[in-house]
N, C-alpha and C positions, 0 to 999 in steps of 0.2 A: 505493499499499499503506499502510496505517494506523501511526502509530508504536507501536501496541500489538503489532500483529502483528511489526513488525521486532523489537521489544524481546524478545518469544518466542522468534523465531528466533536472537536473538543468544545467549540462554540455552541454546539447544537447540545451538548451535554451527554453526548451518546457515548463517550469515551471515558472509562474512568480506572486508572494504573494499567494493568493489562488484560482488563477484562473487557470485551464488549457489552453494552445494555443498552436496550432498547428505551423508548420514551415510558413502557410501562415498567421498567426496570426489572425485567425477569432475569438479567444476568447471565444470558447467553455468551457463548465464547465468539458467536458470529452477529452479525446484525439480524434483528427480528424479521426482516425483509427478506430473508432466506426461507421460506416457508413451502411446502408443496404448491406446485403450479399447475393449471389444468390446461393443458394445450388446446385443448377443444375450445378454448373461448377465440381462439384465433380461427375456427373454421371458416372455410371460404375465401380467405385471406392469402394473398401472393408474396407476403413478404415475410422473410424468415426471422422466427423467434425461438426461443427455447421450446423444445418439445415437436419441432415442424420435421417432417419427413421431405428430403429434398432431392430431386434428380438433377444430375449434372452430366455435362459433357467435358470431355479435355480437349485439348487442341489435336491430339491422337486420334479422337473419335470414340475413345472409351466412355461407355455410360455407366455412371455408378448413382447408387441410391444409398443415403445416409439418413438416418434421424440422431437428433441433437438431443442428448440426454445429459444428466448430471455427471459428477465424475465417478461417482460410486455405483452408477447404474449402466453405464456405457459397457455394451458387451461387442467386441471388434468382429467376432464371429456371426453375430446378427445384423451387422450393418450398422450398430450404432457407435455414435461418436461422441466424446465428451466435450463439453461447449467450451474448454479451454484448449483443444485441439488445433493444429492449425487450419484443418478445413473448416471446421466449425466456426472460428474466428471470422475467416475469409467470408463464409457465407451469411454470418447473422447481418440483419438488416438489409440484405439485399432482396430483389424481386424477380420474379419470373421475368425470364428473357435478359437480365444483367449479365454482363460479362466481365468477370473478375480477374484479378491476378493474384494467384495462389504461389506463395513462395515455398519452395521445397529444397532439400538438399541437393538436388540436381539443377537448380536454378529456379528461375520464375515461368510458370505457365499459367494459360490463360484458360479458364472455364466458363461454361456458361451454364447459368439455371434455367432448367427446363420445365420443371414443375415444383410446386410446392404444397404440401398438404399436411393437413391436421386430422386427427380422429374427430368424429362425429359426436356432439354433445349428448349427453345421457337425457333421456326424455322423463 
């Protein structure tokens, strides 16, 4: 976390010693904003947020589909990636049709977002 963010949290009264505390004072080690999210809230939207299933194609024509999950939830064998992974960071906030620059150890690759889907909301 950057020092500017930390200073801002001090001003808001969210940081006390080495423990994160929310405004309710629950004393969590992380911000209270880290709560379970419902990806179906974005159903029908074409912008990539946490929980999205994204299909993209790279410059070689390889098409891949990934689902953006939490750090502890991601299973690469199931096509799930952590939100802190390079591909997820590149995809987040992009939209269908966007051409993005993905930085890899082999160099920069262009990828194009083909489809963004979310689970349907429970009725």
